[in-house]
Residue frames as qw, qx, qy, qz and C-alpha x, y, z in Angstrom:
[[0.393, 0.443, -0.712, 0.376, -98.21, -43.72, -16.31],
 [0.766, -0.513, -0.386, -0.014, -98.41, -45.92, -13.22],
 [0.118, 0.696, -0.453, 0.544, -96.73, -44.37, -10.17],
 [0.734, -0.255, -0.589, 0.221, -95.56, -46.31, -7.17],
 [0.241, -0.773, 0.264, -0.524, -95.76, -44.57, -3.74],
 [0.546, 0.131, -0.772, 0.298, -93.53, -46.49, -1.47],
 [0.669, -0.635, -0.196, -0.334, -94.60, -47.41, 2.11],
 [0.760, 0.096, -0.471, 0.437, -91.17, -47.95, 3.31],
 [0.029, -0.486, 0.376, -0.788, -91.49, -45.12, 5.86],
 [0.722, -0.332, 0.136, -0.591, -93.82, -47.36, 7.64],
 [0.465, 0.300, -0.832, -0.043, -91.70, -50.58, 8.24],
 [0.236, -0.027, 0.814, -0.530, -93.52, -51.55, 11.58],
 [0.591, 0.365, 0.368, -0.618, -96.79, -51.67, 9.50],
 [0.806, 0.549, -0.041, -0.216, -96.05, -52.41, 5.96],
 [0.812, -0.138, 0.356, 0.442, -93.39, -54.60, 4.41],
 [0.170, -0.563, 0.325, 0.740, -90.77, -52.80, 2.18],
 [0.200, 0.118, 0.774, 0.589, -92.47, -54.10, -0.96],
 [0.106, 0.747, 0.611, -0.240, -95.95, -52.54, -0.09],
 [0.142, -0.159, 0.165, 0.963, -96.86, -49.42, -2.10],
 [0.405, 0.659, 0.441, -0.454, -99.75, -47.28, -3.22],
 [0.391, 0.087, 0.638, 0.657, -100.30, -47.15, -6.89],
 [0.262, 0.702, 0.171, -0.640, -101.58, -44.10, -8.71],
 [0.581, 0.362, 0.548, 0.481, -102.30, -43.69, -12.36],
 [0.016, -0.607, 0.085, 0.790, -101.21, -40.23, -13.98],
 [0.516, 0.572, 0.577, 0.271, -103.10, -39.64, -17.31],
 [0.103, -0.517, 0.147, 0.837, -101.93, -36.87, -19.48],
 [0.511, 0.619, 0.595, 0.038, -104.26, -35.69, -22.17],
 [0.310, -0.192, 0.286, 0.886, -103.07, -33.66, -25.12],
 [0.465, 0.687, 0.316, -0.460, -105.39, -31.04, -26.63],
 [0.752, 0.558, 0.311, 0.163, -105.40, -30.65, -30.38],
 [0.289, 0.918, -0.144, 0.231, -103.05, -27.56, -30.50],
 [0.720, -0.596, 0.327, 0.139, -100.49, -29.24, -28.16],
 [0.517, -0.582, -0.240, 0.580, -97.59, -28.27, -28.09],
 [0.410, 0.372, 0.264, 0.790, -97.65, -25.49, -30.64],
 [0.194, -0.794, -0.273, -0.508, -100.00, -23.01, -29.09],
 [0.331, 0.185, -0.522, 0.764, -98.79, -21.02, -26.11],
 [0.520, -0.436, -0.100, -0.727, -102.30, -20.49, -24.65],
 [0.386, -0.244, 0.766, -0.452, -103.20, -22.18, -21.26],
 [0.855, 0.202, 0.166, -0.447, -105.85, -24.07, -23.26],
 [0.768, 0.465, -0.436, -0.062, -103.02, -25.95, -25.05],
 [0.179, -0.547, 0.748, -0.330, -101.54, -27.26, -21.85],
 [0.394, -0.033, -0.918, -0.028, -101.61, -31.01, -21.06],
 [0.657, -0.451, -0.022, -0.604, -104.55, -31.90, -19.08],
 [0.228, 0.286, -0.881, 0.300, -103.78, -34.16, -16.01],
 [0.790, -0.348, -0.129, -0.488, -105.73, -36.69, -14.17],
 [0.088, 0.379, -0.856, 0.339, -104.72, -38.80, -11.20],
 [0.837, -0.268, -0.184, -0.441, -106.70, -41.87, -9.94],
 [0.488, -0.440, 0.702, -0.274, -106.09, -44.53, -7.25],
 [0.638, 0.252, -0.672, -0.278, -105.25, -47.88, -8.74],
 [0.820, -0.275, -0.498, 0.068, -104.44, -49.77, -5.48],
 [0.131, -0.608, 0.487, -0.614, -103.63, -49.28, -1.77],
 [0.302, -0.021, -0.903, 0.305, -103.21, -51.60, 1.06],
 [0.466, -0.607, -0.414, -0.494, -106.57, -51.80, 2.93],
 [0.705, -0.691, -0.143, 0.074, -104.83, -52.20, 6.25],
 [0.049, -0.505, -0.579, 0.639, -104.00, -49.92, 7.89],
 [0.260, 0.755, 0.596, 0.087, -106.74, -47.77, 6.65],
 [0.185, -0.864, -0.004, 0.468, -104.94, -44.51, 7.13],
 [0.363, -0.295, 0.591, 0.657, -102.67, -45.31, 4.19],
 [0.250, 0.531, 0.720, 0.370, -105.62, -45.49, 1.74],
 [0.006, 0.929, 0.360, -0.083, -106.96, -42.26, 3.08],
 [0.302, -0.676, 0.289, 0.607, -103.45, -40.60, 2.95],
 [0.358, 0.041, 0.676, 0.643, -103.29, -41.76, -0.71],
 [0.118, 0.759, 0.604, 0.213, -106.84, -40.28, -1.51],
 [0.171, -0.925, -0.103, 0.323, -105.84, -37.07, 0.13],
 [0.468, -0.434, 0.425, 0.642, -102.65, -37.05, -1.95],
 [0.482, 0.424, 0.669, 0.376, -104.29, -37.26, -5.22],
 [0.212, 0.932, 0.254, 0.148, -105.53, -33.64, -5.59],
 [0.362, -0.819, 0.290, 0.337, -102.02, -32.33, -4.43],
 [0.583, -0.111, 0.662, 0.458, -100.39, -34.44, -7.04],
 [0.412, 0.618, 0.565, 0.360, -102.71, -33.31, -9.77],
 [0.061, -0.981, -0.073, 0.169, -102.35, -29.70, -8.76],
 [0.386, -0.674, 0.441, 0.450, -98.57, -29.79, -8.89],
 [0.535, 0.138, 0.715, 0.429, -98.66, -31.60, -12.23],
 [0.291, 0.812, 0.476, 0.169, -101.19, -29.34, -13.85],
 [0.089, -0.952, 0.097, 0.277, -99.20, -26.32, -12.75],
 [0.460, -0.430, 0.586, 0.510, -96.08, -27.77, -14.28],
 [0.452, 0.448, 0.680, 0.363, -98.04, -28.52, -17.58],
 [0.129, 0.946, 0.296, 0.021, -99.17, -24.87, -17.69],
 [0.282, -0.831, 0.276, 0.392, -95.72, -23.45, -16.96],
 [0.415, -0.316, 0.686, 0.508, -94.35, -25.31, -19.83],
 [0.596, 0.624, 0.495, -0.098, -97.14, -24.73, -22.41],
 [0.371, 0.873, -0.220, -0.229, -95.89, -24.06, -25.86],
 [0.173, 0.613, -0.771, -0.012, -93.26, -26.66, -25.62],
 [0.709, -0.050, -0.696, -0.097, -92.95, -30.43, -25.24],
 [0.335, -0.548, 0.456, -0.616, -93.98, -30.90, -21.58],
 [0.899, -0.133, -0.337, -0.246, -94.81, -34.57, -21.18],
 [0.732, 0.033, -0.499, 0.462, -91.44, -35.57, -19.61],
 [0.022, 0.435, -0.266, 0.860, -91.46, -32.37, -17.59],
 [0.661, -0.399, -0.007, -0.635, -94.74, -33.30, -15.97],
 [0.926, -0.112, -0.361, 0.003, -93.66, -36.95, -15.34],
 [0.528, 0.267, -0.461, 0.662, -90.53, -35.82, -13.77],
 [0.251, -0.438, 0.186, -0.843, -92.46, -33.38, -11.67],
 [0.872, -0.283, -0.191, -0.351, -94.59, -36.31, -10.46],
 [0.838, 0.032, -0.434, 0.328, -91.61, -38.44, -9.62],
 [0.215, 0.392, -0.376, 0.812, -90.03, -35.40, -7.70],
 [0.551, -0.444, 0.102, -0.699, -93.28, -34.99, -5.61],
 [0.909, -0.223, -0.324, -0.139, -93.29, -38.60, -4.75],
 [0.710, 0.126, -0.430, 0.543, -89.74, -38.44, -3.46],
 [0.180, 0.243, -0.311, 0.901, -90.23, -35.11, -1.62],
 [0.448, -0.273, 0.064, -0.849, -93.73, -34.82, -0.58],
 [0.821, -0.178, -0.444, -0.313, -95.07, -38.34, -0.18]]
């Protein structure tokens, strides 16, 4: 899923249409969602797709945010192991964008 991290908090530097784009990839193990072991949890990966090159601190902030977003999504995937957790993880990512980014 492609996630848009808005830069509207920086109106003096970036226009309101500027954003950082991250890709959240969820991988399902073979025994998802039946097994309740942590090995059956969704695996999460987050990567930077695009970020404005100017100002440079925006790109740096995005790169610093990736491990935090990955951690919160993986934690959600583990807490919902044994059930359908795709939407839960995606909602967790969206909530993180609105509250932490």
